C-alpha positions as CSV (number, residue, x, y, z in Angstrom):
1,M,0.7,-28.6,-31.1
2,D,3.2,-30.2,-28.8
3,P,6.6,-32.0,-29.1
4,E,4.8,-35.4,-28.9
5,F,2.9,-34.5,-32.1
6,V,6.1,-33.5,-33.9
7,K,7.9,-36.7,-32.8
8,A,5.1,-39.0,-33.8
9,L,4.7,-37.3,-37.2
10,L,8.5,-37.4,-37.9
11,D,8.7,-41.1,-36.8
12,W,5.9,-42.0,-39.1
13,Y,7.5,-40.0,-41.9
14,G,10.8,-41.9,-41.4
15,E,9.0,-45.1,-42.1
16,N,6.5,-44.0,-44.8
17,A,8.2,-41.1,-46.7
18,R,7.5,-41.2,-50.4
19,D,10.6,-41.7,-52.6
20,L,10.4,-38.6,-54.8
21,P,13.2,-37.3,-57.0
22,W,13.3,-33.8,-55.5
23,R,13.9,-35.4,-52.0
24,R,17.2,-36.8,-53.1
25,T,18.8,-33.4,-53.2
26,R,19.2,-30.3,-51.1
27,D,20.2,-28.2,-54.1
28,P,18.2,-25.0,-53.6
29,Y,17.5,-24.5,-57.3
30,A,16.1,-28.1,-57.7
31,V,14.0,-27.7,-54.5
32,W,12.7,-24.4,-55.8
33,V,11.7,-26.0,-59.2
34,S,9.9,-28.8,-57.5
35,E,8.0,-26.5,-55.1
36,I,6.8,-24.3,-57.9
37,M,5.7,-27.2,-60.0
38,L,3.9,-28.9,-57.1
39,Q,1.7,-25.8,-56.5
40,Q,-1.9,-26.8,-57.5
41,T,-0.6,-29.9,-59.4
42,R,-0.6,-33.6,-58.4
43,V,2.7,-35.2,-57.5
44,E,2.3,-37.8,-60.2
45,A,1.9,-35.2,-62.9
46,V,5.1,-33.4,-61.9
47,M,7.5,-36.3,-62.0
48,G,8.3,-36.2,-65.7
49,Y,8.3,-32.4,-65.9
50,Y,10.8,-32.1,-63.1
51,A,13.4,-34.3,-64.7
52,R,12.9,-32.8,-68.1
53,F,13.0,-29.2,-66.8
54,L,16.3,-29.7,-64.9
55,E,17.9,-31.5,-67.8
56,A,17.1,-28.6,-70.1
57,L,17.7,-25.8,-67.5
58,P,20.1,-27.1,-64.9
59,D,20.8,-23.9,-63.1
60,I,19.6,-20.4,-62.4
61,E,21.6,-18.9,-65.2
62,A,20.1,-21.3,-67.8
63,L,16.6,-20.4,-66.5
64,A,17.2,-16.7,-66.7
65,G,18.4,-16.9,-70.3
66,C,15.9,-19.3,-71.7
67,P,13.8,-18.0,-74.7
68,E,10.1,-17.6,-73.8
69,D,8.7,-20.2,-76.3
70,R,11.2,-22.8,-75.1
71,L,10.4,-22.0,-71.5
72,M,6.6,-22.3,-72.2
73,K,7.2,-25.6,-74.1
74,L,9.0,-27.1,-71.0
75,W,6.0,-26.1,-68.9
76,E,3.4,-27.0,-71.5
77,G,0.5,-28.8,-69.8
78,L,1.3,-28.0,-66.2
79,G,-0.9,-24.9,-66.3
80,Y,-0.7,-21.7,-64.2
81,Y,1.9,-20.4,-66.6
82,S,2.5,-17.3,-64.6
83,R,4.4,-19.6,-62.2
84,V,7.2,-20.3,-64.6
85,R,7.3,-16.7,-65.9
86,N,7.8,-15.5,-62.3
87,M,10.5,-18.2,-61.9
88,Q,12.4,-16.6,-64.8
89,K,12.0,-13.2,-63.3
90,A,13.2,-14.4,-60.0
91,A,16.2,-16.0,-61.7
92,G,17.1,-12.6,-63.1
93,Q,16.8,-11.1,-59.6
94,I,19.1,-13.8,-58.2
95,L,21.7,-13.1,-60.8
96,A,21.5,-9.3,-60.3
97,D,21.1,-9.1,-56.5
98,Y,22.5,-12.3,-55.1
99,S,25.5,-13.1,-57.3
100,G,23.6,-16.0,-58.9
101,K,23.1,-17.9,-55.6
102,M,19.7,-18.4,-54.0
103,P,19.3,-16.6,-50.7
104,G,19.0,-18.9,-47.7
105,S,16.5,-17.1,-45.5
106,A,12.7,-17.0,-45.9
107,A,12.7,-13.2,-45.7
108,E,15.1,-12.8,-48.6
109,L,13.4,-15.6,-50.6
110,R,10.1,-13.7,-50.3
111,K,11.6,-10.8,-52.2
112,L,11.8,-12.9,-55.3
113,A,9.1,-12.9,-57.9
114,G,6.5,-15.7,-57.4
115,I,7.8,-16.8,-54.0
116,G,5.3,-16.3,-51.3
117,E,5.3,-17.4,-47.6
118,Y,4.7,-21.1,-48.2
119,T,7.4,-21.5,-50.9
120,A,9.9,-19.4,-49.0
121,G,9.3,-21.7,-45.9
122,A,9.7,-24.8,-48.0
123,I,12.9,-23.8,-49.7
124,A,14.4,-22.3,-46.5
125,S,13.6,-25.4,-44.4
126,I,14.4,-28.2,-47.0
127,A,17.4,-26.7,-48.8
128,F,18.9,-24.6,-46.0
129,G,17.7,-26.3,-42.8
130,Q,16.0,-23.1,-41.5
131,R,13.4,-23.2,-38.7
132,E,10.5,-22.3,-41.0
133,P,7.0,-23.8,-41.3
134,A,5.7,-24.2,-44.8
135,I,2.0,-23.7,-44.5
136,D,-0.3,-24.7,-47.4
137,G,-3.7,-26.3,-47.6
138,N,-2.3,-29.7,-46.6
139,V,-0.8,-28.3,-43.4
140,L,-3.9,-26.3,-42.6
141,R,-6.1,-29.4,-43.0
142,V,-4.0,-31.6,-40.7
143,S,-3.5,-28.9,-38.2
144,A,-7.1,-27.7,-38.1
145,R,-8.3,-31.3,-37.5
146,Y,-5.7,-31.9,-34.9
147,L,-6.3,-28.7,-33.0
148,G,-10.1,-28.7,-33.6
149,I,-10.1,-25.4,-35.4
150,R,-13.7,-24.8,-36.7
151,E,-13.0,-21.3,-38.2
152,D,-12.6,-20.8,-42.0
153,V,-9.0,-22.0,-42.6
154,T,-8.6,-19.5,-45.5
155,R,-8.6,-16.6,-43.0
156,P,-5.1,-15.1,-42.3
157,A,-5.8,-15.4,-38.5
158,V,-6.1,-19.1,-38.7
159,K,-2.8,-19.5,-40.7
160,K,-1.2,-17.3,-38.0
161,T,-2.6,-19.6,-35.3
162,V,-1.2,-22.7,-37.0
163,R,2.2,-21.1,-37.6
164,E,2.5,-20.1,-34.0
165,A,1.4,-23.6,-32.8
166,L,4.0,-25.3,-35.0
167,L,6.8,-23.0,-33.8
168,A,5.8,-23.5,-30.2
169,S,6.1,-27.3,-30.7
170,D,9.8,-27.1,-31.5
171,E,12.1,-28.0,-28.7
172,G,15.1,-26.8,-30.6
173,N,16.1,-29.9,-32.5
174,T,13.3,-30.2,-35.1
175,D,14.3,-31.1,-38.7
176,W,11.9,-28.5,-40.3
177,G,12.5,-29.7,-43.8
178,S,11.4,-33.2,-42.9
179,L,8.5,-32.0,-40.8
180,N,7.1,-29.9,-43.6
181,Q,7.4,-32.8,-46.0
182,A,5.9,-35.1,-43.4
183,F,2.7,-33.0,-43.4
184,M,2.6,-33.4,-47.2
185,D,2.8,-37.2,-47.0
186,L,0.4,-37.5,-44.1
187,S,-2.2,-35.4,-46.0
188,A,-1.7,-37.5,-49.2
189,A,-2.0,-40.9,-47.6
190,V,-4.0,-40.5,-44.4
191,C,-5.5,-37.1,-43.6
192,L,-7.2,-36.9,-47.0
193,V,-8.9,-34.1,-48.9
194,N,-12.4,-34.6,-50.3
195,R,-12.5,-38.1,-48.8
196,P,-12.9,-39.5,-45.3
197,P,-9.5,-39.5,-43.5
198,L,-8.0,-42.8,-42.5
199,C,-7.8,-42.0,-38.8
200,E,-7.0,-45.6,-37.9
201,A,-3.7,-45.3,-39.7
202,C,-2.9,-41.8,-38.4
203,P,0.2,-41.5,-36.1
204,V,-1.3,-38.5,-34.3
205,A,-4.9,-39.7,-34.1
206,E,-4.8,-40.0,-30.3
207,G,-4.5,-36.2,-29.8
208,C,-6.7,-35.2,-32.8
209,Q,-9.7,-33.1,-31.7
210,A,-11.6,-33.6,-34.9
211,T,-11.4,-37.3,-34.5
212,A,-12.3,-37.2,-30.8
213,L,-15.4,-35.0,-31.5
214,G,-16.4,-36.8,-34.7
215,L,-15.9,-33.6,-36.8
216,T,-13.5,-34.9,-39.5
217,D,-16.2,-34.3,-42.1
218,R,-16.7,-30.7,-41.0
219,I,-13.1,-29.7,-40.4
220,P,-11.4,-28.0,-42.1
221,N,-13.9,-25.4,-42.8
222,R,-13.0,-23.6,-46.1
223,G,-15.8,-21.1,-46.2
224,D,-18.0,-20.5,-49.2
225,K,-16.6,-21.8,-52.5
226,L,-16.7,-19.5,-55.4
227,S,-18.7,-20.7,-58.4
228,R,-16.9,-21.1,-61.7
229,R,-18.0,-19.0,-64.7
230,V,-18.9,-21.2,-67.7
231,E,-17.9,-19.9,-71.1
232,A,-18.9,-21.5,-74.4
233,R,-16.0,-21.5,-76.9
234,T,-15.6,-22.6,-80.5
235,V,-12.3,-24.1,-81.7
236,L,-11.3,-24.1,-85.4
237,L,-9.0,-26.8,-86.7
238,L,-7.9,-25.3,-90.0
239,L,-6.2,-27.9,-92.2
240,D,-4.1,-27.1,-95.3
241,G,-3.3,-30.7,-96.3
242,T,-1.6,-32.2,-93.2
243,R,-0.6,-28.8,-91.8
244,I,-2.7,-27.2,-89.0
245,A,-3.2,-23.6,-88.2
246,I,-2.1,-22.2,-84.9
247,R,-1.7,-18.6,-83.6
248,R,-0.1,-17.0,-80.6
249,R,-2.4,-15.7,-77.8
250,P,-2.0,-12.2,-76.5
251,D,0.8,-11.4,-74.1
252,K,-1.6,-10.7,-71.2
253,G,-4.6,-12.6,-69.9
254,L,-5.6,-16.2,-69.8
255,L,-3.0,-18.5,-71.3
256,A,-0.9,-15.5,-72.2
257,G,1.8,-16.0,-74.8
258,L,0.9,-19.6,-75.6
259,Y,-0.1,-20.9,-79.0
260,E,-3.6,-22.1,-79.8
261,F,-5.9,-23.5,-82.5
262,P,-7.9,-20.4,-83.3
263,S,-10.8,-20.1,-81.0
264,I,-13.8,-17.8,-80.6
265,A,-16.0,-17.1,-77.6
266,G,-19.5,-18.4,-78.1
267,K,-21.1,-21.5,-79.6
268,L,-21.1,-21.1,-83.4
269,A,-23.1,-22.9,-86.1
270,P,-21.1,-24.4,-89.0
271,D,-21.7,-21.5,-91.3
272,E,-20.7,-19.1,-88.6
273,A,-17.5,-21.0,-88.0
274,V,-16.7,-20.9,-91.8
275,R,-17.2,-17.1,-91.8
276,E,-14.8,-16.8,-88.8
277,A,-12.2,-18.9,-90.7
278,E,-12.6,-16.6,-93.7
279,R,-12.1,-13.6,-91.5
280,L,-8.7,-15.2,-90.6
281,G,-7.8,-15.1,-94.3
282,V,-8.4,-18.7,-95.3
283,T,-10.7,-20.2,-98.0
284,A,-12.9,-22.9,-96.5
285,L,-13.5,-26.0,-98.6
286,R,-15.2,-28.5,-96.2
287,V,-16.3,-28.3,-92.6
288,K,-16.9,-31.1,-90.2
289,A,-18.1,-31.0,-86.6
290,L,-15.7,-32.6,-84.0
291,P,-16.6,-33.9,-80.5
292,A,-17.3,-31.5,-77.7
293,A,-14.7,-31.1,-75.0
294,R,-14.5,-29.4,-71.6
295,H,-11.7,-27.9,-69.6
296,V,-11.9,-26.6,-66.0
297,F,-9.7,-23.7,-65.0
298,T,-9.6,-22.4,-61.4
299,H,-12.4,-19.9,-61.8
300,L,-13.6,-20.7,-65.3
301,T,-14.9,-23.7,-67.3
302,W,-14.6,-23.8,-71.1
303,E,-17.4,-25.8,-72.8
304,M,-15.9,-26.3,-76.2
305,Q,-17.2,-27.3,-79.6
306,A,-14.9,-27.6,-82.6
307,Y,-14.9,-27.7,-86.4
308,E,-12.3,-29.2,-88.7
309,I,-12.2,-27.0,-91.7
310,K,-10.2,-28.1,-94.8
311,T,-8.8,-25.0,-96.5
312,A,-7.4,-24.1,-99.9
313,P,-3.5,-24.1,-100.0
314,Q,-2.2,-21.4,-97.8
315,G,0.8,-19.1,-98.2
316,E,2.7,-17.2,-95.5
317,D,0.4,-15.3,-93.2
318,D,1.0,-12.9,-90.3
319,K,-2.2,-14.0,-88.5
320,L,-1.8,-17.8,-88.6
321,I,1.1,-20.3,-88.6
322,F,0.4,-23.5,-90.6
323,A,2.7,-26.3,-89.4
324,E,2.9,-30.0,-89.4
325,P,1.7,-31.7,-86.2
326,S,5.3,-32.9,-85.4
327,V,6.6,-29.4,-85.6
328,I,3.8,-28.0,-83.4
329,E,4.6,-30.7,-80.8
330,Q,8.3,-30.0,-80.8
331,R,8.3,-26.2,-81.1
332,Y,5.1,-24.5,-80.1
333,P,3.7,-24.6,-76.5
334,L,0.0,-25.3,-76.5
335,P,-2.3,-25.1,-73.4
336,G,-3.6,-28.3,-71.9
337,A,-7.1,-26.9,-72.4
338,L,-6.8,-28.0,-76.1
339,E,-5.4,-31.5,-75.4
340,A,-8.5,-33.3,-76.6
341,Y,-8.2,-31.6,-80.1
342,A,-4.4,-31.8,-80.3
343,A,-4.6,-35.6,-79.7
344,L,-6.9,-36.0,-82.7
345,Y,-3.9,-35.0,-84.9
346,G,-1.2,-36.9,-82.9
347,I,0.1,-33.8,-81.1
348,R,1.1,-34.6,-77.5
349,I,0.6,-31.8,-75.0
350,G,3.4,-31.7,-72.4
351,R,1.5,-33.5,-69.6
352,R,1.4,-36.6,-71.9
353,I,5.1,-37.3,-71.5
354,K,6.1,-40.8,-72.5
355,E,7.7,-42.9,-69.8
356,E,10.9,-43.1,-71.8
357,D,11.0,-39.3,-71.7
358,T,11.0,-39.2,-67.9
């Protein structure tokens, strides 16, 4: 990298920066919330969550003291729930070790639960004006193309090379918060992922090695992709009148601590589904097959089939909670993986926030 690259990118950003709500503040807590939400999530999906989360939990103390079900409900549908659990742990650390104020250096930020090198760099640069690169997949893609790096960009050595190149480009007056965000916007609008980059619109195309060598389709090199495991799953929609059965998932493992419609690994026939329902303590009256659904996690795909099972009237039970759809929507956090079935009963998963809620 060189100072001309930085100047061209910042000039472009000054004219093309996206107007995003978390860019209207330098409050470290708000910046932190946005950066954690934006990990592995599209900007458009985060907009409503961000406003709702800050309204409900406006500061570190509120986050630290939030009951778990309420916290999960606020995050419902964003996925990667360990992110918000780690945020709450970090909030406790900040109260205990930093008098309730977020530390301002990347080194101290990295001591907090869930804050790695990228997030520490983003918070330190945006909220505190520190000289810190925030290197994620977007920065690696732009940098690898510009520098002509053909090695696997997931290797630590490549990330180190990019970091050193960025720091070397600084003549001492770089706005690192803006520079890090400029990379985000350039990668979203011009230096695209999974699509041909729009090199004719790129402010740094003149010095880009991948463009000059015709290698934009080969750079970045991300190595061998891991294949996703496919798991068949059967979902039971147990109905007592208008009430639907849910249960809490285990405290560890996939979707830990969330609530779900009872589900079983494997593809069950209708009579097998009825037997599973009866093992849960309900008396099945009628069974109806529902449409199949699919959900893709990072390393796993659920191929789901489901049955709606009408049950005899149910009393209190320690295995299942029977609740009206409106109560489930308001009180119990469900995973986005079950959105297709929740929608059949008018239950909105968190990602389906109405515009008036944002």
